[in-house]
N, C-alpha and C positions, 0 to 999 in steps of 0.2 A: 504494500500500500504506500502510495506516494502523494505528495502535494501536487495537484494537477497543473496549477497555473499561478502566476503572480510572482511576488518577490521571493517566495520560498519554493518555487517550482522545482520538482524533481527530488525534494528532500524526502527521505524515507520516514514513515511513521510506524510506530509499534502498536500492535493490538494487545489488550490485556490478556494475560494467560487464562486458559479455560475456554469453555464454550458459551459462556453467558453473554458475551458481547459479539455482535454481528456487525462488523464495520461496513459502512457504505462503500460499495465497489467504486473504483476509480471512474469507470465509465458513467455510472449513475451520478456521481458528484459532478463530473464534467458537464453532463446534460443539465443537471439542476442549476448549477451556477451560470450556465448559458441562459437559462430562463430568467434568472434573477437579475441579470444585467449588472450595472455598476454598483459597487458596495462602498464607494469612497465616503468616508466620514460616518458610516453607520455604527450604531451600538448594537451588538449582537449577543444573544443568549443561546447557549447550546445546552439544552436540557437532555437528560439521559445520554450524556456526552460520549460514553464508551471510550473510544480512543482519542476523542477530541478532533477527529478528522474534519468534520463540518466546520467547526469554529476556527480551526487553524487555517483551513482553506479560505474562509471569509477574511481572516486577518491578512493572509497572503495576498488577497485581492483588494486590499485597501480599507477594510473595516477599521474604524477608529479605535474601537474597544470590543473585547470579547470576554464573556464570563462563561464558565463551565460548571455544570452540576451533574454529579452522578453519585449513587449510593454505594456502589461496589468499590471497596478499597483497592482492588487490583486495577480497576478502571481509572481511579483517581491517580494512582501511581503511574500508569501508562500516560495519562494526559500530562502530568507534570514532567515526565521524561521527554515526551514529544515536544512540549513547549521549550524545554531546555535545549533539545537537539536543534530546533530551528531558531533559537535565540529570541523567543517571545516571552514577555512578562504579562501574565493575565491571572485574574483570580480563579481559583479552582475550589469549589465547595463540595465536600463529601456530605451528602445528605439527600433526603427525599425531595424530589422535584416539586411535589405539591406543597410541601412545607416551605420550600424556597419561594414559591410564588406567593405564599401567604405573607412573607416578610416584606420589608421595605428595602429592596435591593436596586431600585431605580426602574427606569422605563427603557424599553428596547425598541429599536426600529425593525429588527429581524429576529425571530425566535425559531430555532430548530427544535422539533419535538420528535424524537425517535425512540420511543419506549420499547422494552422487550415485547415482542409480539403477543406473548401469553397474557400480558397485563392490559392490553388495549380495551377489552370490554369494560373493565372497572374504572378506567382512567378518563374516558371521553367526557362524561358529565362534570367531574371536578376540574378538569383542564379547561373546559368551556367556561366554567364559573370563575376561575382564578386568572386565566391568561389576560383578559382585558385590563386588569389593574397594572400589568407589567408592560403594556404596550403604549407606544406613542400614537399620535393620531393618524399617522400614515404607515403604521407597522404592517408587516407581513408575517405570517406564521407558515412554516414549512413542516409538514408532517411526513414521516416515512413509516409505512406499515405494510403488512401482508396484504396483497391484493384480494385474497379470499375473505379476509376479516379486517377491513380497513378501519382506520381511526377516523371516525366521522365527527367533525366539529360543526356546530350550528353557526357558522360564520360564512360570509360570502366566499365562494370558491372562485379563485382567479384562473387557476390552471391545474390540470391533473394529467399525470403521465404514468404509464406502467412499464416497468423494465423487468421482464421475467415475472417472478413472484412478488416483486416490490412495487408498491404504489407510492408515488410522490404527489402530494397535494399542496398547493399554495393558496392560503386564505389571506384575506385582508380584514382590517378593522371594519366592523359593521357600521 
């Protein structure tokens, strides 16, 4: 797994040990960031960050700031190592994504939501309730989920694409 484009293009990223994390494939990240367009100056939140690949890719492409959240200590260690390897300084929180959204951690222009596929059914409603408080007025939310059991948010859908078994959806502020 590598950073696809931008300042850190080609840098290798590590995935956490074990099978709990499912890193977004390079080709899916490339297609996603092509859909998102310019990220210059954006504030980004990477929830359920795993390896941190989405947030690091955003930083590489010009995002002003990125924050990472994951509950798995192996994922947090991998994110911190990946940030060190590419020379980025960003906050990494080990904790529950829903609890993080309950706190006052700022507002974000772009939020990546890529939960474990098995958790999607119980997360849709609480995410829909808590995400708006963490969003700026022009924010977008990117969800990644299994295409057979997608993460459906009750927010306007801007774009949706499928890559094999993966569904990428981009939502905007209602």
